[in-house]
HTML snippet that shows the backbone in 3Dmol.js (N, CA, C, O; Angstrom):
<script src="https://3Dmol.org/build/3Dmol-min.js"></script>
<div id="view" style="width:600px;height:400px;position:relative"></div>
<script>
const pdb = `
ATOM      1  N   MET A   1      11.513  36.895 -22.306  1.00  0.00           N
ATOM      2  CA  MET A   1      12.897  37.108 -21.962  1.00  0.00           C
ATOM      3  C   MET A   1      13.830  36.401 -22.944  1.00  0.00           C
ATOM      4  O   MET A   1      14.965  36.839 -23.133  1.00  0.00           O
ATOM      5  N   SER A   2      13.378  35.325 -23.566  1.00  0.00           N
ATOM      6  CA  SER A   2      14.296  34.588 -24.406  1.00  0.00           C
ATOM      7  C   SER A   2      14.614  35.325 -25.698  1.00  0.00           C
ATOM      8  O   SER A   2      15.729  35.220 -26.208  1.00  0.00           O
ATOM      9  N   SER A   3      13.650  36.071 -26.235  1.00  0.00           N
ATOM     10  CA  SER A   3      13.928  36.745 -27.498  1.00  0.00           C
ATOM     11  C   SER A   3      14.239  38.225 -27.319  1.00  0.00           C
ATOM     12  O   SER A   3      14.613  38.896 -28.282  1.00  0.00           O
ATOM     13  N   GLY A   4      14.094  38.737 -26.121  1.00  0.00           N
ATOM     14  CA  GLY A   4      14.312  40.158 -25.879  1.00  0.00           C
ATOM     15  C   GLY A   4      15.688  40.441 -25.333  1.00  0.00           C
ATOM     16  O   GLY A   4      16.666  39.780 -25.684  1.00  0.00           O
ATOM     17  N   ALA A   5      15.747  41.415 -24.486  1.00  0.00           N
ATOM     18  CA  ALA A   5      17.008  41.827 -23.886  1.00  0.00           C
ATOM     19  C   ALA A   5      17.508  40.773 -22.920  1.00  0.00           C
ATOM     20  O   ALA A   5      16.722  39.952 -22.448  1.00  0.00           O
ATOM     21  N   PRO A   6      18.785  40.775 -22.617  1.00  0.00           N
ATOM     22  CA  PRO A   6      19.327  39.802 -21.665  1.00  0.00           C
ATOM     23  C   PRO A   6      18.676  39.953 -20.283  1.00  0.00           C
ATOM     24  O   PRO A   6      18.147  41.009 -19.934  1.00  0.00           O
ATOM     25  N   ALA A   7      18.733  38.869 -19.521  1.00  0.00           N
ATOM     26  CA  ALA A   7      18.093  38.844 -18.213  1.00  0.00           C
ATOM     27  C   ALA A   7      18.713  39.849 -17.270  1.00  0.00           C
ATOM     28  O   ALA A   7      18.008  40.416 -16.436  1.00  0.00           O
ATOM     29  N   ALA A   8      20.003  40.088 -17.372  1.00  0.00           N
ATOM     30  CA  ALA A   8      20.664  41.042 -16.481  1.00  0.00           C
ATOM     31  C   ALA A   8      20.155  42.454 -16.707  1.00  0.00           C
ATOM     32  O   ALA A   8      20.065  43.238 -15.762  1.00  0.00           O
ATOM     33  N   ALA A   9      19.826  42.780 -17.925  1.00  0.00           N
ATOM     34  CA  ALA A   9      19.329  44.127 -18.211  1.00  0.00           C
ATOM     35  C   ALA A   9      17.889  44.283 -17.734  1.00  0.00           C
ATOM     36  O   ALA A   9      17.499  45.370 -17.307  1.00  0.00           O
ATOM     37  N   MET A  10      17.103  43.233 -17.797  1.00  0.00           N
ATOM     38  CA  MET A  10      15.689  43.331 -17.407  1.00  0.00           C
ATOM     39  C   MET A  10      15.507  43.271 -15.895  1.00  0.00           C
ATOM     40  O   MET A  10      14.730  44.041 -15.331  1.00  0.00           O
ATOM     41  N   CYS A  11      16.202  42.380 -15.255  1.00  0.00           N
ATOM     42  CA  CYS A  11      15.979  42.146 -13.827  1.00  0.00           C
ATOM     43  C   CYS A  11      17.026  42.835 -12.963  1.00  0.00           C
ATOM     44  O   CYS A  11      16.862  42.915 -11.746  1.00  0.00           O
ATOM     45  N   GLY A  12      18.044  43.307 -13.540  1.00  0.00           N
ATOM     46  CA  GLY A  12      19.048  44.017 -12.764  1.00  0.00           C
ATOM     47  C   GLY A  12      20.039  43.075 -12.129  1.00  0.00           C
ATOM     48  O   GLY A  12      20.388  42.037 -12.692  1.00  0.00           O
ATOM     49  N   ALA A  13      20.480  43.445 -10.964  1.00  0.00           N
ATOM     50  CA  ALA A  13      21.528  42.701 -10.272  1.00  0.00           C
ATOM     51  C   ALA A  13      21.025  41.388  -9.698  1.00  0.00           C
ATOM     52  O   ALA A  13      21.821  40.495  -9.409  1.00  0.00           O
ATOM     53  N   ALA A  14      19.701  41.255  -9.528  1.00  0.00           N
ATOM     54  CA  ALA A  14      19.166  40.015  -8.956  1.00  0.00           C
ATOM     55  C   ALA A  14      19.430  38.825  -9.865  1.00  0.00           C
ATOM     56  O   ALA A  14      19.770  37.745  -9.382  1.00  0.00           O
ATOM     57  N   ALA A  15      19.282  39.001 -11.162  1.00  0.00           N
ATOM     58  CA  ALA A  15      19.542  37.913 -12.101  1.00  0.00           C
ATOM     59  C   ALA A  15      21.014  37.556 -12.119  1.00  0.00           C
ATOM     60  O   ALA A  15      21.355  36.376 -12.198  1.00  0.00           O
ATOM     61  N   ALA A  16      21.884  38.528 -12.050  1.00  0.00           N
ATOM     62  CA  ALA A  16      23.318  38.255 -12.042  1.00  0.00           C
ATOM     63  C   ALA A  16      23.725  37.520 -10.776  1.00  0.00           C
ATOM     64  O   ALA A  16      24.576  36.632 -10.826  1.00  0.00           O
ATOM     65  N   ALA A  17      23.130  37.877  -9.637  1.00  0.00           N
ATOM     66  CA  ALA A  17      23.452  37.200  -8.379  1.00  0.00           C
ATOM     67  C   ALA A  17      22.937  35.764  -8.388  1.00  0.00           C
ATOM     68  O   ALA A  17      23.601  34.858  -7.884  1.00  0.00           O
ATOM     69  N   ALA A  18      21.745  35.558  -8.967  1.00  0.00           N
ATOM     70  CA  ALA A  18      21.200  34.194  -9.036  1.00  0.00           C
ATOM     71  C   ALA A  18      22.045  33.321  -9.945  1.00  0.00           C
ATOM     72  O   ALA A  18      22.262  32.143  -9.659  1.00  0.00           O
ATOM     73  N   ALA A  19      22.513  33.886 -11.021  1.00  0.00           N
ATOM     74  CA  ALA A  19      23.364  33.126 -11.941  1.00  0.00           C
ATOM     75  C   ALA A  19      24.694  32.790 -11.298  1.00  0.00           C
ATOM     76  O   ALA A  19      25.252  31.723 -11.555  1.00  0.00           O
ATOM     77  N   ALA A  20      25.207  33.678 -10.468  1.00  0.00           N
ATOM     78  CA  ALA A  20      26.492  33.429  -9.823  1.00  0.00           C
ATOM     79  C   ALA A  20      26.379  32.335  -8.772  1.00  0.00           C
ATOM     80  O   ALA A  20      27.304  31.541  -8.599  1.00  0.00           O
ATOM     81  N   THR A  21      25.254  32.288  -8.070  1.00  0.00           N
ATOM     82  CA  THR A  21      25.099  31.254  -7.031  1.00  0.00           C
ATOM     83  C   THR A  21      24.632  29.932  -7.606  1.00  0.00           C
ATOM     84  O   THR A  21      24.684  28.917  -6.912  1.00  0.00           O
ATOM     85  N   ALA A  22      24.177  29.907  -8.849  1.00  0.00           N
ATOM     86  CA  ALA A  22      23.700  28.659  -9.435  1.00  0.00           C
ATOM     87  C   ALA A  22      24.852  27.690  -9.664  1.00  0.00           C
ATOM     88  O   ALA A  22      24.671  26.476  -9.561  1.00  0.00           O
ATOM     89  N   GLN A  23      26.028  28.210  -9.973  1.00  0.00           N
ATOM     90  CA  GLN A  23      27.183  27.355 -10.180  1.00  0.00           C
ATOM     91  C   GLN A  23      27.958  27.239  -8.879  1.00  0.00           C
ATOM     92  O   GLN A  23      28.303  28.235  -8.244  1.00  0.00           O
ATOM     93  N   ALA A  24      28.222  25.993  -8.500  1.00  0.00           N
ATOM     94  CA  ALA A  24      28.965  25.760  -7.273  1.00  0.00           C
ATOM     95  C   ALA A  24      30.454  25.936  -7.539  1.00  0.00           C
ATOM     96  O   ALA A  24      30.951  25.505  -8.579  1.00  0.00           O
ATOM     97  N   PRO A  25      31.156  26.554  -6.627  1.00  0.00           N
ATOM     98  CA  PRO A  25      32.606  26.691  -6.831  1.00  0.00           C
ATOM     99  C   PRO A  25      33.289  25.335  -6.673  1.00  0.00           C
ATOM    100  O   PRO A  25      33.018  24.612  -5.714  1.00  0.00           O
ATOM    101  N   GLY A  26      34.141  25.000  -7.577  1.00  0.00           N
ATOM    102  CA  GLY A  26      34.900  23.766  -7.464  1.00  0.00           C
ATOM    103  C   GLY A  26      34.167  22.557  -8.022  1.00  0.00           C
ATOM    104  O   GLY A  26      34.717  21.456  -7.985  1.00  0.00           O
ATOM    105  N   GLY A  27      32.987  22.704  -8.524  1.00  0.00           N
ATOM    106  CA  GLY A  27      32.294  21.582  -9.145  1.00  0.00           C
ATOM    107  C   GLY A  27      31.402  20.836  -8.182  1.00  0.00           C
ATOM    108  O   GLY A  27      30.245  21.215  -8.005  1.00  0.00           O
ATOM    109  N   CYS A  28      31.889  19.809  -7.567  1.00  0.00           N
ATOM    110  CA  CYS A  28      31.072  18.927  -6.740  1.00  0.00           C
ATOM    111  C   CYS A  28      30.910  19.510  -5.342  1.00  0.00           C
ATOM    112  O   CYS A  28      31.879  19.964  -4.734  1.00  0.00           O
ATOM    113  N   VAL A  29      29.689  19.493  -4.842  1.00  0.00           N
ATOM    114  CA  VAL A  29      29.435  20.012  -3.499  1.00  0.00           C
ATOM    115  C   VAL A  29      29.033  18.913  -2.528  1.00  0.00           C
ATOM    116  O   VAL A  29      28.697  19.196  -1.378  1.00  0.00           O
ATOM    117  N   LEU A  30      29.065  17.654  -2.980  1.00  0.00           N
ATOM    118  CA  LEU A  30      28.701  16.548  -2.097  1.00  0.00           C
ATOM    119  C   LEU A  30      29.832  16.274  -1.114  1.00  0.00           C
ATOM    120  O   LEU A  30      31.002  16.430  -1.463  1.00  0.00           O
ATOM    121  N   PRO A  31      29.503  15.869   0.102  1.00  0.00           N
ATOM    122  CA  PRO A  31      30.566  15.560   1.068  1.00  0.00           C
ATOM    123  C   PRO A  31      31.296  14.278   0.677  1.00  0.00           C
ATOM    124  O   PRO A  31      30.719  13.374   0.073  1.00  0.00           O
ATOM    125  N   VAL A  32      32.556  14.222   1.031  1.00  0.00           N
ATOM    126  CA  VAL A  32      33.361  13.043   0.742  1.00  0.00           C
ATOM    127  C   VAL A  32      33.183  12.065   1.894  1.00  0.00           C
ATOM    128  O   VAL A  32      33.346  12.427   3.059  1.00  0.00           O
ATOM    129  N   VAL A  33      32.849  10.832   1.560  1.00  0.00           N
ATOM    130  CA  VAL A  33      32.678   9.794   2.579  1.00  0.00           C
ATOM    131  C   VAL A  33      33.697   8.693   2.343  1.00  0.00           C
ATOM    132  O   VAL A  33      34.262   8.564   1.257  1.00  0.00           O
ATOM    133  N   ASP A  34      33.915   7.912   3.372  1.00  0.00           N
ATOM    134  CA  ASP A  34      34.828   6.782   3.250  1.00  0.00           C
ATOM    135  C   ASP A  34      34.218   5.723   2.335  1.00  0.00           C
ATOM    136  O   ASP A  34      33.001   5.636   2.176  1.00  0.00           O
ATOM    137  N   ALA A  35      35.088   4.931   1.747  1.00  0.00           N
ATOM    138  CA  ALA A  35      34.621   3.831   0.903  1.00  0.00           C
ATOM    139  C   ALA A  35      33.918   2.805   1.790  1.00  0.00           C
ATOM    140  O   ALA A  35      34.332   2.590   2.929  1.00  0.00           O
ATOM    141  N   PRO A  36      32.873   2.177   1.288  1.00  0.00           N
ATOM    142  CA  PRO A  36      32.185   1.165   2.113  1.00  0.00           C
ATOM    143  C   PRO A  36      33.102  -0.015   2.380  1.00  0.00           C
ATOM    144  O   PRO A  36      33.952  -0.340   1.551  1.00  0.00           O
ATOM    145  N   PRO A  37      32.942  -0.656   3.520  1.00  0.00           N
ATOM    146  CA  PRO A  37      33.800  -1.808   3.817  1.00  0.00           C
ATOM    147  C   PRO A  37      33.494  -2.952   2.857  1.00  0.00           C
ATOM    148  O   PRO A  37      32.368  -3.074   2.372  1.00  0.00           O
ATOM    149  N   PRO A  38      34.485  -3.786   2.582  1.00  0.00           N
ATOM    150  CA  PRO A  38      34.228  -4.911   1.663  1.00  0.00           C
ATOM    151  C   PRO A  38      33.234  -5.883   2.302  1.00  0.00           C
ATOM    152  O   PRO A  38      33.165  -5.978   3.527  1.00  0.00           O
ATOM    153  N   PRO A  39      32.475  -6.594   1.495  1.00  0.00           N
ATOM    154  CA  PRO A  39      31.505  -7.539   2.054  1.00  0.00           C
ATOM    155  C   PRO A  39      32.216  -8.661   2.801  1.00  0.00           C
ATOM    156  O   PRO A  39      33.330  -9.052   2.454  1.00  0.00           O
ATOM    157  N   VAL A  40      31.560  -9.161   3.812  1.00  0.00           N
ATOM    158  CA  VAL A  40      32.124 -10.223   4.626  1.00  0.00           C
ATOM    159  C   VAL A  40      32.088 -11.525   3.826  1.00  0.00           C
ATOM    160  O   VAL A  40      31.049 -11.915   3.293  1.00  0.00           O
ATOM    161  N   GLN A  41      33.224 -12.176   3.756  1.00  0.00           N
ATOM    162  CA  GLN A  41      33.300 -13.440   3.039  1.00  0.00           C
ATOM    163  C   GLN A  41      32.862 -14.563   3.966  1.00  0.00           C
ATOM    164  O   GLN A  41      33.536 -14.876   4.947  1.00  0.00           O
ATOM    165  N   THR A  42      31.739 -15.156   3.645  1.00  0.00           N
ATOM    166  CA  THR A  42      31.257 -16.274   4.454  1.00  0.00           C
ATOM    167  C   THR A  42      31.314 -17.543   3.618  1.00  0.00           C
ATOM    168  O   THR A  42      31.022 -17.529   2.422  1.00  0.00           O
ATOM    169  N   VAL A  43      31.683 -18.608   4.244  1.00  0.00           N
ATOM    170  CA  VAL A  43      31.729 -19.899   3.581  1.00  0.00           C
ATOM    171  C   VAL A  43      30.398 -20.586   3.861  1.00  0.00           C
ATOM    172  O   VAL A  43      30.055 -20.874   5.008  1.00  0.00           O
ATOM    173  N   GLU A  44      29.661 -20.837   2.792  1.00  0.00           N
ATOM    174  CA  GLU A  44      28.368 -21.490   2.971  1.00  0.00           C
ATOM    175  C   GLU A  44      28.587 -22.984   3.184  1.00  0.00           C
ATOM    176  O   GLU A  44      29.424 -23.615   2.539  1.00  0.00           O
ATOM    177  N   ALA A  45      27.809 -23.522   4.106  1.00  0.00           N
ATOM    178  CA  ALA A  45      27.909 -24.948   4.375  1.00  0.00           C
ATOM    179  C   ALA A  45      27.297 -25.716   3.206  1.00  0.00           C
ATOM    180  O   ALA A  45      26.226 -25.367   2.708  1.00  0.00           O
ATOM    181  N   VAL A  46      27.979 -26.742   2.788  1.00  0.00           N
ATOM    182  CA  VAL A  46      27.484 -27.571   1.699  1.00  0.00           C
ATOM    183  C   VAL A  46      26.373 -28.460   2.252  1.00  0.00           C
ATOM    184  O   VAL A  46      26.575 -29.146   3.254  1.00  0.00           O
ATOM    185  N   PRO A  47      25.194 -28.455   1.608  1.00  0.00           N
ATOM    186  CA  PRO A  47      24.114 -29.311   2.124  1.00  0.00           C
ATOM    187  C   PRO A  47      24.489 -30.789   1.981  1.00  0.00           C
ATOM    188  O   PRO A  47      25.206 -31.169   1.055  1.00  0.00           O
ATOM    189  N   PRO A  48      24.009 -31.596   2.886  1.00  0.00           N
ATOM    190  CA  PRO A  48      24.351 -33.031   2.802  1.00  0.00           C
ATOM    191  C   PRO A  48      23.705 -33.645   1.561  1.00  0.00           C
ATOM    192  O   PRO A  48      22.666 -33.174   1.098  1.00  0.00           O
ATOM    193  N   PRO A  49      24.315 -34.685   1.033  1.00  0.00           N
ATOM    194  CA  PRO A  49      23.739 -35.324  -0.158  1.00  0.00           C
ATOM    195  C   PRO A  49      22.394 -35.970   0.201  1.00  0.00           C
ATOM    196  O   PRO A  49      22.192 -36.383   1.343  1.00  0.00           O
ATOM    197  N   PRO A  50      21.489 -36.058  -0.753  1.00  0.00           N
ATOM    198  CA  PRO A  50      20.186 -36.667  -0.452  1.00  0.00           C
ATOM    199  C   PRO A  50      20.345 -38.152  -0.173  1.00  0.00           C
ATOM    200  O   PRO A  50      21.261 -38.791  -0.691  1.00  0.00           O
ATOM    201  N   PRO A  51      19.461 -38.701   0.639  1.00  0.00           N
ATOM    202  CA  PRO A  51      19.563 -40.142   0.926  1.00  0.00           C
ATOM    203  C   PRO A  51      19.252 -40.951  -0.333  1.00  0.00           C
ATOM    204  O   PRO A  51      18.501 -40.490  -1.193  1.00  0.00           O
ATOM    205  N   PRO A  52      19.815 -42.133  -0.447  1.00  0.00           N
ATOM    206  CA  PRO A  52      19.553 -42.949  -1.644  1.00  0.00           C
ATOM    207  C   PRO A  52      18.079 -43.356  -1.696  1.00  0.00           C
ATOM    208  O   PRO A  52      17.440 -43.580  -0.668  1.00  0.00           O
ATOM    209  N   LEU A  53      17.562 -43.446  -2.918  1.00  0.00           N
ATOM    210  CA  LEU A  53      16.169 -43.839  -3.088  1.00  0.00           C
ATOM    211  C   LEU A  53      16.008 -45.326  -2.851  1.00  0.00           C
ATOM    212  O   LEU A  53      16.824 -46.134  -3.296  1.00  0.00           O
ATOM    213  N   GLU A  54      14.944 -45.675  -2.143  1.00  0.00           N
ATOM    214  CA  GLU A  54      14.685 -47.088  -1.890  1.00  0.00           C
ATOM    215  C   GLU A  54      13.965 -47.684  -3.093  1.00  0.00           C
ATOM    216  O   GLU A  54      13.256 -46.988  -3.819  1.00  0.00           O
ATOM    217  N   ALA A  55      14.158 -48.964  -3.285  1.00  0.00           N
ATOM    218  CA  ALA A  55      13.515 -49.641  -4.406  1.00  0.00           C
ATOM    219  C   ALA A  55      12.010 -49.661  -4.183  1.00  0.00           C
ATOM    220  O   ALA A  55      11.539 -49.897  -3.070  1.00  0.00           O
ATOM    221  N   ALA A  56      11.265 -49.413  -5.247  1.00  0.00           N
ATOM    222  CA  ALA A  56       9.809 -49.405  -5.155  1.00  0.00           C
ATOM    223  C   ALA A  56       9.299 -50.828  -5.013  1.00  0.00           C
ATOM    224  O   ALA A  56      10.011 -51.790  -5.300  1.00  0.00           O
ATOM    225  N   ALA A  57       8.049 -50.948  -4.562  1.00  0.00           N
ATOM    226  CA  ALA A  57       7.452 -52.266  -4.345  1.00  0.00           C
ATOM    227  C   ALA A  57       7.173 -52.966  -5.669  1.00  0.00           C
ATOM    228  O   ALA A  57       6.951 -54.177  -5.685  1.00  0.00           O
ATOM    229  N   GLY A  58       7.180 -52.237  -6.769  1.00  0.00           N
ATOM    230  CA  GLY A  58       6.877 -52.834  -8.069  1.00  0.00           C
ATOM    231  C   GLY A  58       8.023 -53.632  -8.646  1.00  0.00           C
ATOM    232  O   GLY A  58       7.876 -54.210  -9.724  1.00  0.00           O
ATOM    233  N   GLY A  59       9.136 -53.687  -7.988  1.00  0.00           N
ATOM    234  CA  GLY A  59      10.260 -54.480  -8.476  1.00  0.00           C
ATOM    235  C   GLY A  59      10.963 -53.828  -9.647  1.00  0.00           C
ATOM    236  O   GLY A  59      11.592 -54.520 -10.448  1.00  0.00           O
ATOM    237  N   GLY A  60      10.874 -52.535  -9.766  1.00  0.00           N
ATOM    238  CA  GLY A  60      11.560 -51.849 -10.843  1.00  0.00           C
ATOM    239  C   GLY A  60      10.750 -51.761 -12.119  1.00  0.00           C
ATOM    240  O   GLY A  60      11.272 -51.313 -13.139  1.00  0.00           O
ATOM    241  N   ILE A  61       9.480 -52.178 -12.097  1.00  0.00           N
ATOM    242  CA  ILE A  61       8.632 -52.074 -13.279  1.00  0.00           C
ATOM    243  C   ILE A  61       8.017 -50.680 -13.299  1.00  0.00           C
ATOM    244  O   ILE A  61       7.575 -50.168 -12.270  1.00  0.00           O
ATOM    245  N   SER A  62       7.996 -50.085 -14.462  1.00  0.00           N
ATOM    246  CA  SER A  62       7.486 -48.736 -14.612  1.00  0.00           C
ATOM    247  C   SER A  62       5.994 -48.683 -14.278  1.00  0.00           C
ATOM    248  O   SER A  62       5.244 -49.572 -14.681  1.00  0.00           O
ATOM    249  N   PRO A  63       5.553 -47.655 -13.547  1.00  0.00           N
ATOM    250  CA  PRO A  63       4.115 -47.531 -13.253  1.00  0.00           C
ATOM    251  C   PRO A  63       3.275 -47.348 -14.522  1.00  0.00           C
ATOM    252  O   PRO A  63       2.110 -47.744 -14.553  1.00  0.00           O
ATOM    253  N   LEU A  64       3.855 -46.758 -15.557  1.00  0.00           N
ATOM    254  CA  LEU A  64       3.107 -46.638 -16.812  1.00  0.00           C
ATOM    255  C   LEU A  64       2.867 -48.004 -17.455  1.00  0.00           C
ATOM    256  O   LEU A  64       1.803 -48.255 -18.021  1.00  0.00           O
ATOM    257  N   LEU A  65       3.861 -48.877 -17.363  1.00  0.00           N
ATOM    258  CA  LEU A  65       3.696 -50.218 -17.901  1.00  0.00           C
ATOM    259  C   LEU A  65       2.653 -50.996 -17.101  1.00  0.00           C
ATOM    260  O   LEU A  65       1.855 -51.739 -17.673  1.00  0.00           O
ATOM    261  N   LEU A  66       2.659 -50.826 -15.776  1.00  0.00           N
ATOM    262  CA  LEU A  66       1.648 -51.490 -14.952  1.00  0.00           C
ATOM    263  C   LEU A  66       0.250 -50.991 -15.288  1.00  0.00           C
ATOM    264  O   LEU A  66      -0.695 -51.779 -15.322  1.00  0.00           O
ATOM    265  N   ALA A  67       0.107 -49.690 -15.537  1.00  0.00           N
ATOM    266  CA  ALA A  67      -1.201 -49.148 -15.905  1.00  0.00           C
ATOM    267  C   ALA A  67      -1.652 -49.680 -17.256  1.00  0.00           C
ATOM    268  O   ALA A  67      -2.830 -49.995 -17.428  1.00  0.00           O
ATOM    269  N   LEU A  68      -0.752 -49.786 -18.207  1.00  0.00           N
ATOM    270  CA  LEU A  68      -1.093 -50.326 -19.518  1.00  0.00           C
ATOM    271  C   LEU A  68      -1.526 -51.785 -19.413  1.00  0.00           C
ATOM    272  O   LEU A  68      -2.480 -52.201 -20.071  1.00  0.00           O
ATOM    273  N   LEU A  69      -0.833 -52.554 -18.594  1.00  0.00           N
ATOM    274  CA  LEU A  69      -1.220 -53.949 -18.394  1.00  0.00           C
ATOM    275  C   LEU A  69      -2.583 -54.057 -17.713  1.00  0.00           C
ATOM    276  O   LEU A  69      -3.363 -54.953 -18.037  1.00  0.00           O
ATOM    277  N   ALA A  70      -2.879 -53.160 -16.777  1.00  0.00           N
ATOM    278  CA  ALA A  70      -4.177 -53.178 -16.104  1.00  0.00           C
ATOM    279  C   ALA A  70      -5.300 -52.841 -17.085  1.00  0.00           C
ATOM    280  O   ALA A  70      -6.368 -53.450 -17.036  1.00  0.00           O
ATOM    281  N   ILE A  71      -5.064 -51.880 -17.969  1.00  0.00           N
ATOM    282  CA  ILE A  71      -6.081 -51.538 -18.968  1.00  0.00           C
ATOM    283  C   ILE A  71      -6.292 -52.709 -19.929  1.00  0.00           C
ATOM    284  O   ILE A  71      -7.431 -53.041 -20.257  1.00  0.00           O
ATOM    285  N   ALA A  72      -5.218 -53.328 -20.375  1.00  0.00           N
ATOM    286  CA  ALA A  72      -5.337 -54.471 -21.285  1.00  0.00           C
ATOM    287  C   ALA A  72      -6.061 -55.632 -20.613  1.00  0.00           C
ATOM    288  O   ALA A  72      -6.863 -56.313 -21.252  1.00  0.00           O
ATOM    289  N   ALA A  73      -5.786 -55.864 -19.330  1.00  0.00           N
ATOM    290  CA  ALA A  73      -6.475 -56.943 -18.608  1.00  0.00           C
ATOM    291  C   ALA A  73      -7.964 -56.622 -18.456  1.00  0.00           C
ATOM    292  O   ALA A  73      -8.812 -57.507 -18.570  1.00  0.00           O
ATOM    293  N   GLY A  74      -8.275 -55.337 -18.193  1.00  0.00           N
ATOM    294  CA  GLY A  74      -9.680 -54.958 -18.070  1.00  0.00           C
ATOM    295  C   GLY A  74     -10.437 -55.135 -19.370  1.00  0.00           C
ATOM    296  O   GLY A  74     -11.584 -55.583 -19.358  1.00  0.00           O
ATOM    297  N   ILE A  75      -9.823 -54.793 -20.489  1.00  0.00           N
ATOM    298  CA  ILE A  75     -10.471 -54.984 -21.793  1.00  0.00           C
ATOM    299  C   ILE A  75     -10.635 -56.475 -22.074  1.00  0.00           C
ATOM    300  O   ILE A  75     -11.665 -56.902 -22.594  1.00  0.00           O
ATOM    301  N   GLY A  76      -9.635 -57.252 -21.736  1.00  0.00           N
ATOM    302  CA  GLY A  76      -9.731 -58.706 -21.948  1.00  0.00           C
ATOM    303  C   GLY A  76     -10.841 -59.330 -21.134  1.00  0.00           C
ATOM    304  O   GLY A  76     -11.579 -60.180 -21.631  1.00  0.00           O
ATOM    305  N   ILE A  77     -10.965 -58.911 -19.874  1.00  0.00           N
ATOM    306  CA  ILE A  77     -12.040 -59.446 -19.033  1.00  0.00           C
ATOM    307  C   ILE A  77     -13.399 -59.025 -19.568  1.00  0.00           C
ATOM    308  O   ILE A  77     -14.336 -59.823 -19.570  1.00  0.00           O
ATOM    309  N   PHE A  78     -13.521 -57.782 -20.021  1.00  0.00           N
ATOM    310  CA  PHE A  78     -14.785 -57.303 -20.581  1.00  0.00           C
ATOM    311  C   PHE A  78     -15.189 -58.117 -21.808  1.00  0.00           C
ATOM    312  O   PHE A  78     -16.348 -58.507 -21.949  1.00  0.00           O
ATOM    313  N   LEU A  79     -14.233 -58.369 -22.689  1.00  0.00           N
ATOM    314  CA  LEU A  79     -14.558 -59.115 -23.890  1.00  0.00           C
ATOM    315  C   LEU A  79     -14.850 -60.577 -23.585  1.00  0.00           C
ATOM    316  O   LEU A  79     -15.647 -61.194 -24.292  1.00  0.00           O
ATOM    317  N   ALA A  80     -14.240 -61.147 -22.567  1.00  0.00           N
ATOM    318  CA  ALA A  80     -14.480 -62.543 -22.219  1.00  0.00           C
ATOM    319  C   ALA A  80     -15.834 -62.717 -21.535  1.00  0.00           C
ATOM    320  O   ALA A  80     -16.512 -63.721 -21.753  1.00  0.00           O
ATOM    321  N   VAL A  81     -16.230 -61.756 -20.717  1.00  0.00           N
ATOM    322  CA  VAL A  81     -17.472 -61.880 -19.954  1.00  0.00           C
ATOM    323  C   VAL A  81     -18.672 -61.398 -20.766  1.00  0.00           C
ATOM    324  O   VAL A  81     -19.758 -61.963 -20.637  1.00  0.00           O
ATOM    325  N   ASN A  82     -18.509 -60.393 -21.581  1.00  0.00           N
ATOM    326  CA  ASN A  82     -19.620 -59.782 -22.300  1.00  0.00           C
ATOM    327  C   ASN A  82     -19.872 -60.570 -23.606  1.00  0.00           C
ATOM    328  O   ASN A  82     -19.581 -60.103 -24.707  1.00  0.00           O
ATOM    329  N   ASN A  83     -20.404 -61.734 -23.438  1.00  0.00           N
ATOM    330  CA  ASN A  83     -20.782 -62.523 -24.615  1.00  0.00           C
ATOM    331  C   ASN A  83     -22.265 -62.277 -24.839  1.00  0.00           C
ATOM    332  O   ASN A  83     -23.098 -62.722 -24.048  1.00  0.00           O
ATOM    333  N   ASN A  84     -22.597 -61.572 -25.908  1.00  0.00           N
ATOM    334  CA  ASN A  84     -23.981 -61.207 -26.121  1.00  0.00           C
ATOM    335  C   ASN A  84     -24.795 -62.278 -26.828  1.00  0.00           C
ATOM    336  O   ASN A  84     -25.857 -61.968 -27.368  1.00  0.00           O
ATOM    337  N   GLY A  85     -24.353 -63.491 -26.847  1.00  0.00           N
ATOM    338  CA  GLY A  85     -25.127 -64.587 -27.408  1.00  0.00           C
ATOM    339  C   GLY A  85     -25.038 -64.697 -28.905  1.00  0.00           C
ATOM    340  O   GLY A  85     -25.802 -65.453 -29.506  1.00  0.00           O
ATOM    341  N   GLY A  86     -24.159 -63.992 -29.515  1.00  0.00           N
ATOM    342  CA  GLY A  86     -23.982 -64.111 -30.960  1.00  0.00           C
ATOM    343  C   GLY A  86     -25.135 -63.537 -31.742  1.00  0.00           C
ATOM    344  O   GLY A  86     -25.549 -64.135 -32.735  1.00  0.00           O
ATOM    345  N   THR A  87     -25.672 -62.403 -31.338  1.00  0.00           N
ATOM    346  CA  THR A  87     -26.833 -61.834 -32.034  1.00  0.00           C
ATOM    347  C   THR A  87     -26.472 -61.395 -33.443  1.00  0.00           C
ATOM    348  O   THR A  87     -27.365 -61.292 -34.284  1.00  0.00           O
ATOM    349  N   ASN A  88     -25.249 -61.140 -33.730  1.00  0.00           N
ATOM    350  CA  ASN A  88     -24.834 -60.770 -35.072  1.00  0.00           C
ATOM    351  C   ASN A  88     -24.322 -61.978 -35.841  1.00  0.00           C
ATOM    352  O   ASN A  88     -23.754 -61.837 -36.924  1.00  0.00           O
ATOM    353  N   SER A  89     -24.518 -63.127 -35.298  1.00  0.00           N
ATOM    354  CA  SER A  89     -24.017 -64.347 -35.923  1.00  0.00           C
ATOM    355  C   SER A  89     -24.902 -64.684 -37.124  1.00  0.00           C
ATOM    356  O   SER A  89     -26.124 -64.580 -37.025  1.00  0.00           O
ATOM    357  N   PRO A  90     -24.319 -65.083 -38.250  1.00  0.00           N
ATOM    358  CA  PRO A  90     -25.149 -65.442 -39.423  1.00  0.00           C
ATOM    359  C   PRO A  90     -25.874 -66.781 -39.232  1.00  0.00           C
ATOM    360  O   PRO A  90     -26.808 -67.069 -39.980  1.00  0.00           O
ATOM    361  N   ALA A  91     -25.488 -67.584 -38.283  1.00  0.00           N
ATOM    362  CA  ALA A  91     -26.114 -68.901 -38.156  1.00  0.00           C
ATOM    363  C   ALA A  91     -27.325 -68.914 -37.287  1.00  0.00           C
ATOM    364  O   ALA A  91     -27.941 -69.964 -37.101  1.00  0.00           O
TER     365      ALA A  91
END
`;
const viewer = $3Dmol.createViewer("view");
viewer.addModel(pdb, "pdb");
viewer.setStyle({}, {cartoon: {color: "spectrum"}});
viewer.zoomTo();
viewer.render();
</script>
């Protein structure tokens, strides 16, 4: 049909009637509805401020510093206790 005679000549009045009903008169055929209501303005309650942090039992010393001191103390105790009798001593 695309390269031959027009559709109206091949199919007769049926093609012309289908073409006429394909276009809606006046353009838009959707029903007109009212505009949606505006959203309700609600005032959100402000959450209360968090309670103040209590001082830690460490007296404000960083836990990383305490861990470093514990490791250093452990190495010191190991070196003080692990005296192998001077087996590498030249004397």
